[in-house]
C-alpha positions as CSV (number, residue, x, y, z in Angstrom):
1,X,195.2,110.3,-77.1
2,X,193.4,106.7,-76.0
3,X,189.6,107.3,-76.0
4,X,189.1,104.4,-73.9
5,X,190.5,106.0,-71.1
6,X,188.5,108.1,-68.5
7,X,189.4,111.6,-68.8
8,X,189.7,113.0,-65.3
9,X,190.2,116.8,-64.4
10,X,191.4,117.8,-60.7
11,X,190.8,121.3,-59.7
12,X,192.8,122.8,-56.6
13,X,194.2,126.6,-55.8
14,X,197.2,124.4,-54.2
15,X,199.9,123.7,-56.4
16,X,201.7,121.5,-54.1
17,X,198.2,119.4,-53.5
18,X,198.2,119.0,-57.4
19,X,201.6,117.8,-57.5
20,X,200.7,115.5,-54.9
21,X,197.9,114.1,-56.9
22,X,199.8,114.0,-60.0
23,X,202.5,111.6,-58.0
24,X,200.0,109.6,-56.0
25,X,198.2,108.6,-59.1
26,X,201.1,108.1,-61.6
27,X,200.4,104.4,-61.6
28,X,196.9,105.2,-63.4
29,X,198.5,106.9,-66.6
30,X,197.7,103.9,-68.6
31,X,194.0,104.0,-67.4
32,X,192.9,107.7,-66.8
33,X,193.9,110.7,-69.1
34,X,194.4,113.1,-66.6
35,X,194.4,117.1,-66.5
36,X,195.0,119.6,-63.8
37,X,193.6,123.0,-63.3
38,X,194.3,125.8,-60.1
39,X,190.9,127.4,-60.0
40,X,187.5,126.8,-61.4
41,X,188.0,129.0,-64.0
42,X,190.8,127.3,-65.6
43,X,189.1,124.1,-65.0
44,X,186.0,125.5,-67.0
45,X,188.5,126.7,-69.8
46,X,189.9,123.1,-70.1
47,X,186.5,121.8,-70.5
48,X,185.4,124.0,-73.0
49,X,188.4,122.6,-75.1
50,X,187.9,119.0,-74.7
51,X,185.3,116.7,-72.8
52,X,186.0,115.1,-69.2
53,X,184.2,112.2,-67.9
54,X,184.8,113.0,-64.1
55,X,185.9,116.6,-62.2
56,X,187.4,116.2,-58.7
57,X,187.3,119.5,-57.0
58,X,188.5,121.2,-54.0
59,X,186.0,122.8,-52.0
60,X,187.1,125.7,-50.4
61,X,189.0,128.0,-53.5
62,X,189.2,131.8,-54.0
63,X,187.0,133.5,-56.7
64,X,184.9,130.1,-57.6
65,X,184.8,127.3,-55.1
66,X,184.2,123.7,-55.5
67,X,180.2,124.3,-54.7
68,X,180.1,126.8,-57.7
69,X,182.1,125.4,-60.1
70,X,180.5,122.0,-59.8
71,X,177.0,123.9,-60.3
72,X,178.3,125.2,-63.4
73,X,179.6,122.3,-64.6
74,X,176.3,120.1,-64.2
75,X,174.4,122.9,-66.2
76,X,177.0,123.1,-68.8
77,X,178.2,119.2,-68.8
78,X,175.6,117.2,-67.0
79,X,176.8,114.0,-68.0
80,X,180.2,114.7,-66.1
81,X,180.4,112.8,-63.1
82,X,180.9,115.5,-60.1
83,X,183.2,114.8,-57.1
84,X,184.2,116.9,-54.3
85,X,187.7,115.7,-52.7
86,X,188.5,117.9,-49.8
87,X,189.9,118.6,-46.3
88,X,187.6,121.3,-45.3
89,X,184.5,120.2,-43.3
90,X,182.9,123.7,-43.6
91,X,179.0,122.6,-43.1
92,X,177.3,125.5,-45.1
93,X,180.0,125.4,-48.0
94,X,179.3,121.6,-47.8
95,X,175.4,121.8,-47.7
96,X,175.9,124.0,-50.8
97,X,177.3,121.5,-53.0
98,X,174.7,118.5,-51.9
99,X,173.2,119.0,-55.2
100,X,175.8,119.5,-57.7
101,X,178.0,116.7,-56.0
102,X,177.7,113.3,-56.7
103,X,179.7,111.8,-54.3
104,X,182.1,113.5,-51.4
105,X,185.6,112.4,-50.5
106,X,187.5,113.6,-47.7
107,X,191.4,114.3,-47.8
108,X,193.7,112.3,-47.0
109,X,192.2,110.0,-49.4
110,X,194.5,107.4,-51.0
111,X,194.9,106.7,-54.7
112,X,193.0,103.0,-54.7
113,X,190.0,104.7,-53.0
114,X,189.9,107.6,-55.3
115,X,190.0,104.8,-58.3
116,X,187.5,102.9,-56.7
117,X,185.1,105.7,-56.5
118,X,185.6,106.7,-59.9
119,X,185.3,103.1,-61.5
120,X,182.1,102.6,-59.3
121,X,180.4,105.3,-60.7
122,X,181.3,104.3,-64.3
123,X,180.4,101.0,-63.6
124,X,176.9,100.9,-64.5
125,X,176.7,103.4,-67.4
126,X,176.8,100.7,-69.9
127,X,173.6,99.7,-69.3
128,X,172.1,103.1,-70.5
129,X,170.7,103.1,-74.0
130,X,172.3,106.7,-75.2
131,X,174.4,109.7,-74.0
132,X,171.1,111.9,-73.7
133,X,170.0,109.3,-70.9
134,X,173.2,108.9,-69.1
135,X,173.4,113.2,-69.4
136,X,169.6,113.0,-67.6
137,X,170.6,110.9,-65.0
138,X,173.6,112.5,-64.1
139,X,171.7,115.6,-64.2
140,X,169.5,114.7,-61.3
141,X,170.5,116.2,-57.8
142,X,167.2,115.2,-56.5
143,X,164.1,113.2,-56.6
144,X,160.5,114.0,-56.2
145,X,158.8,113.7,-53.3
146,X,154.7,113.6,-52.4
147,X,153.6,117.1,-51.7
148,X,151.9,115.9,-48.7
149,X,155.1,114.0,-47.5
150,X,157.5,117.2,-48.6
151,X,155.1,119.2,-46.3
152,X,154.6,116.9,-43.2
153,X,158.2,116.6,-43.2
154,X,159.1,120.4,-43.0
155,X,156.2,120.7,-40.7
156,X,158.1,118.0,-38.4
157,X,161.6,119.7,-39.0
158,X,160.2,123.4,-37.7
159,X,158.6,121.7,-34.7
160,X,161.1,121.7,-31.7
161,X,159.4,118.5,-30.2
162,X,160.3,116.5,-33.7
163,X,162.4,113.4,-33.0
164,X,164.7,111.5,-35.1
165,X,162.3,108.6,-34.9
166,X,159.4,110.9,-36.2
167,X,161.2,112.4,-38.9
168,X,162.7,108.8,-40.0
169,X,159.3,107.6,-40.2
170,X,158.4,110.7,-42.8
171,X,161.4,110.1,-44.8
172,X,161.0,106.0,-45.0
173,X,157.8,106.8,-46.6
174,X,159.1,108.2,-49.6
175,X,161.5,106.6,-51.7
176,X,163.2,109.7,-53.2
177,X,164.0,111.3,-49.8
178,X,165.4,107.8,-48.5
179,X,167.5,107.5,-51.4
180,X,169.0,111.3,-51.0
181,X,169.6,110.6,-47.0
182,X,171.2,107.1,-47.9
183,X,173.9,109.3,-50.5
184,X,174.6,111.7,-47.6
185,X,175.3,109.1,-45.0
186,X,177.5,107.1,-47.4
187,X,179.8,110.0,-48.1
188,X,183.2,110.9,-46.1
189,X,181.8,114.2,-44.9
190,X,178.3,113.6,-43.9
191,X,178.8,109.9,-41.9
192,X,180.5,107.3,-40.5
193,X,182.1,105.0,-42.7
194,X,180.8,101.9,-41.0
195,X,177.5,99.9,-41.5
196,X,174.1,101.6,-41.4
197,X,171.8,99.6,-39.5
198,X,168.4,101.5,-40.6
199,X,167.2,105.1,-42.1
200,X,166.7,106.3,-38.7
201,X,170.3,105.6,-37.6
202,X,171.2,107.3,-40.8
203,X,169.2,110.3,-39.8
204,X,170.7,110.3,-36.5
205,X,174.0,110.5,-37.5
206,X,173.4,113.4,-40.0
207,X,171.4,115.1,-37.2
208,X,168.2,117.0,-37.7
209,X,170.0,120.1,-37.9
210,X,171.5,119.0,-41.2
211,X,168.3,117.5,-42.7
212,X,166.3,120.5,-41.9
213,X,169.1,122.5,-43.8
214,X,169.5,120.2,-46.8
215,X,165.6,120.4,-47.0
216,X,165.1,123.9,-46.4
217,X,168.3,125.1,-48.2
218,X,170.0,122.6,-50.2
219,X,166.9,121.7,-52.1
220,X,168.0,118.2,-52.0
221,X,164.5,117.2,-51.7
222,X,161.8,118.1,-54.3
223,X,158.2,118.5,-54.8
224,X,156.7,115.8,-57.4
225,X,154.4,118.8,-58.6
226,X,150.7,118.6,-59.8
227,X,150.5,116.1,-62.9
228,X,147.9,113.8,-61.7
229,X,149.7,110.7,-63.6
230,X,152.8,111.6,-61.8
231,X,151.3,111.3,-58.7
232,X,149.0,108.4,-58.5
233,X,152.4,106.2,-59.9
234,X,154.0,107.6,-56.7
235,X,151.1,107.0,-54.5
236,X,151.3,103.3,-55.6
237,X,155.3,103.3,-55.5
238,X,155.8,104.2,-51.7
239,X,153.6,101.7,-50.5
240,X,154.4,99.0,-52.7
241,X,158.5,99.8,-51.8
242,X,157.8,99.8,-48.3
243,X,156.3,96.3,-48.5
244,X,159.0,95.1,-50.6
245,X,161.5,96.2,-48.3
246,X,160.0,94.6,-45.4
247,X,159.3,91.2,-47.1
248,X,163.3,91.4,-48.5
249,X,164.0,91.8,-44.9
250,X,162.6,88.9,-43.8
251,X,163.6,86.4,-46.5
252,X,167.1,87.9,-45.9
253,X,166.8,86.8,-42.1
254,X,165.1,83.3,-42.9
255,X,168.5,82.6,-44.6
256,X,171.2,84.2,-43.3
257,X,172.3,85.6,-39.7
258,X,174.3,88.2,-41.4
259,X,172.7,91.8,-40.0
260,X,174.5,94.0,-42.8
261,X,172.6,91.6,-45.3
262,X,169.3,91.9,-44.0
263,X,169.7,95.7,-43.2
264,X,170.8,96.3,-46.8
265,X,167.8,93.8,-48.2
266,X,165.7,96.3,-46.3
267,X,166.9,99.3,-47.9
268,X,167.4,97.9,-51.3
269,X,163.8,96.6,-51.3
270,X,162.6,99.9,-50.2
271,X,164.5,101.4,-53.4
272,X,164.0,98.8,-56.0
273,X,161.8,101.3,-58.2
274,X,163.7,104.3,-57.6
275,X,164.0,104.7,-61.4
276,X,160.5,105.0,-61.7
277,X,160.8,108.3,-60.2
278,X,163.4,109.4,-62.9
279,X,160.9,108.4,-65.7
280,X,158.0,110.7,-63.9
281,X,160.5,113.5,-63.3
282,X,162.8,113.6,-66.3
283,X,161.1,111.7,-69.3
284,X,157.1,112.1,-68.5
285,X,156.2,111.3,-72.4
286,X,158.6,108.3,-72.2
287,X,156.5,107.3,-69.1
288,X,153.2,107.5,-70.3
289,X,154.1,105.7,-73.5
290,X,155.4,102.8,-71.7
291,X,152.4,102.6,-69.7
292,X,150.2,102.9,-72.7
293,X,152.2,100.0,-74.1
294,X,152.1,97.9,-70.9
295,X,148.2,98.3,-70.9
296,X,147.5,97.8,-74.3
297,X,149.6,94.9,-74.8
298,X,149.6,93.2,-71.3
299,X,153.2,93.1,-70.3
300,X,154.9,94.0,-67.5
301,X,155.9,97.8,-67.5
302,X,159.7,97.2,-67.8
303,X,159.2,95.2,-70.6
304,X,157.3,98.4,-72.2
305,X,160.4,100.9,-70.8
306,X,162.8,98.8,-73.1
307,X,160.9,98.7,-76.0
308,X,160.2,102.8,-75.5
309,X,163.3,104.1,-74.6
310,X,165.9,101.1,-74.5
311,X,166.4,101.0,-71.0
312,X,164.2,99.7,-67.8
313,X,163.5,101.8,-64.5
314,X,165.6,99.0,-62.7
315,X,168.9,100.3,-64.9
316,X,168.2,104.0,-64.3
317,X,167.5,103.6,-60.9
318,X,170.8,101.6,-60.5
319,X,172.9,103.9,-62.5
320,X,171.8,107.1,-60.1
321,X,172.6,105.2,-56.8
322,X,175.5,103.9,-58.3
323,X,176.4,107.7,-59.0
324,X,175.5,108.7,-55.3
325,X,178.0,106.2,-54.4
326,X,175.4,103.9,-52.4
327,X,176.7,100.2,-51.4
328,X,177.1,97.8,-54.3
329,X,175.0,95.3,-52.6
330,X,172.1,97.7,-52.8
331,X,173.0,99.2,-56.3
332,X,173.4,95.7,-57.7
333,X,170.0,94.6,-56.4
334,X,168.3,97.6,-57.7
335,X,170.1,97.6,-61.4
336,X,168.9,93.3,-61.8
337,X,165.8,92.5,-59.6
338,X,163.9,91.9,-62.8
339,X,166.8,89.3,-64.0
340,X,168.7,88.1,-61.3
341,X,170.3,85.6,-63.6
342,X,172.1,88.0,-65.5
343,X,174.5,89.3,-62.1
344,X,177.3,87.3,-61.7
345,X,176.8,86.6,-57.9
346,X,175.7,82.8,-57.7
347,X,174.8,83.0,-53.6
348,X,172.0,84.2,-51.8
349,X,172.5,88.1,-51.8
350,X,170.5,91.2,-51.2
351,X,169.5,90.9,-54.9
352,X,168.1,87.4,-54.4
353,X,166.1,89.0,-51.5
354,X,164.4,91.8,-53.6
355,X,164.1,89.7,-56.3
356,X,161.9,87.5,-54.6
357,X,160.2,89.9,-52.6
358,X,159.1,92.0,-55.3
359,X,157.9,89.3,-57.1
360,X,155.5,88.2,-54.2
361,X,154.2,91.3,-53.5
362,X,153.2,91.8,-56.9
363,X,151.6,88.6,-56.6
364,X,149.4,89.9,-53.4
365,X,148.6,93.2,-55.5
366,X,147.3,91.6,-58.6
367,X,145.0,89.5,-59.9
368,X,145.9,85.5,-60.1
369,X,145.3,85.7,-64.2
370,X,146.6,89.2,-64.4
371,X,149.3,88.9,-67.5
372,X,151.1,92.1,-66.7
373,X,152.4,89.8,-62.8
374,X,155.7,88.3,-63.7
375,X,156.8,84.9,-62.1
376,X,159.6,84.3,-60.0
377,X,162.8,83.4,-61.4
378,X,162.5,79.6,-60.6
379,X,165.7,78.8,-62.6
380,X,167.6,81.0,-61.0
381,X,166.4,80.0,-57.1
382,X,167.0,76.7,-58.5
383,X,170.7,77.3,-59.0
384,X,171.3,78.6,-55.7
385,X,169.5,75.8,-54.3
386,X,166.5,77.7,-53.0
387,X,163.4,76.8,-54.7
388,X,161.8,74.6,-52.0
389,X,162.2,77.9,-50.0
390,X,159.6,79.4,-52.4
391,X,156.5,78.2,-50.4
392,X,157.9,79.4,-47.2
393,X,158.5,82.9,-48.4
394,X,155.1,82.9,-50.0
395,X,153.3,82.6,-46.9
396,X,155.3,85.7,-45.3
397,X,154.2,87.7,-48.3
398,X,150.4,86.4,-47.5
399,X,150.6,86.9,-44.1
400,X,152.2,90.7,-44.3
401,X,149.1,91.0,-47.0
402,X,146.6,89.9,-44.5
403,X,147.8,92.1,-41.8
404,X,147.7,95.3,-44.1
405,X,144.3,94.3,-45.1
406,X,143.2,93.9,-41.5
407,X,144.9,96.9,-40.4
408,X,143.0,99.2,-43.1
409,X,139.6,97.5,-41.9
410,X,140.2,98.7,-38.4
411,X,141.2,102.1,-39.5
412,X,138.0,102.2,-42.0
C-alpha cells in the first residue's frame, strides 16, 4: 500500500451508511486508504492490526458508542486524529465525547467538507519534530487553567444570578478555557457555522448550561496544579495574552474595516502563546530546561525551546488549535507569530496584527536593553508596505501600557 496515503477508518453500525460513505468518497481513493467497520469492537480489531491516521465514528452505536470508542482510541493510539460524524444531537452523549474528540461533524456531510477537515487536521503535523510530540499534542483534551480562575468559574456557573457576560469575563482571562470554548463553538454540533465576534457571543451560543456541563462533567477544563514554576508561567501568560489580543485588534482596526479580521486578531492574540501551556502540562522537564537555557544564554524562549526539543510553543499551540478545528487565520497567526515571513501570505492579515502586537507588548514589558526581547520583523513589514505604520502602533502599545500602570496605581 502507498504509505504516503492517509489511512482513514470509518465506523458506523448501519451498513447502508458505510456503503454511502464508500460511494461518496470513491474519488479520494488515490489519496486515502480507507477501511470501514460496523462496530467499535471491529474498529479496535482493525487498529490492532494496522495503524490509522484518522478515525471517523458515528455517535450512537450499540455495545460501544462513539464516545467510548474514541476514548479507547485516545488511550491506545493518542496520535490518531479523532472525529465524530453523526446525525444525532443528543446533548448528553456529545458532552461525553468532548474530551476524546478533536472535531465534530454533523450528517449530512459532503465529501469535500470531510476531506477538508482531515487535511486541515494534518496540515501542520510536519511542524512537530517527532512522532512522540505529535502523540502528546493529539492526546491533549484540556489545557490547564489557574486554580483561582477555575474555582471562580465554577462558583459563577453554580450561581443562579450569573450572566453570560460575567462567565465570559472569567473565561477570557484564561488561555486554556478560551481555546476550549472556541473549539466547541466551531463544531457543527455546538455552534453555528457563522462568524463568532467575541468570546461572549460564543458562550451565548453554547449556553451557560452547556458551559457548566463541560466544566463539571465533561472535564473540558482542568486545574493547573501546584507546580510553582508552572503557576508562575501561567500567571504571567494570561495578562500578556490579553494585552496582545487587545493590541492586535486595535492594529487590525487601524488598517482594515473587515470586522472578521479584527475579531480574529483579538482571539489569535489571546491564544498566540497557548503552546506554552502544552509545554507546562505535558513536557515540564523540557520547559524547565528551555527556560534555563534562555536565561543562561540570554536568548528568546522560543529559540531555547527549539534547541532543546526541536519545536517551539508556537508550533505546538498551532498544531493543537488546528486539530481542534479553529479557523485558519487564527491557527496561522499562532504558528508563525515569531517568524511571519515564513508564511506564504503577502498581505496584511491576522498574523501581521499578532506578530506586531506581541513584539510591541514585549517591548513594554521588558527593559530596553533586555537581550531576550525580540525586534519586529521590519523586512516583513517592508514587504507588506507597512513599515511606516510602526510608530503609530508603538504609540498604541505605549498608551495601553500607561493606562494599565495608572489603573494598577489606583487599585493599590
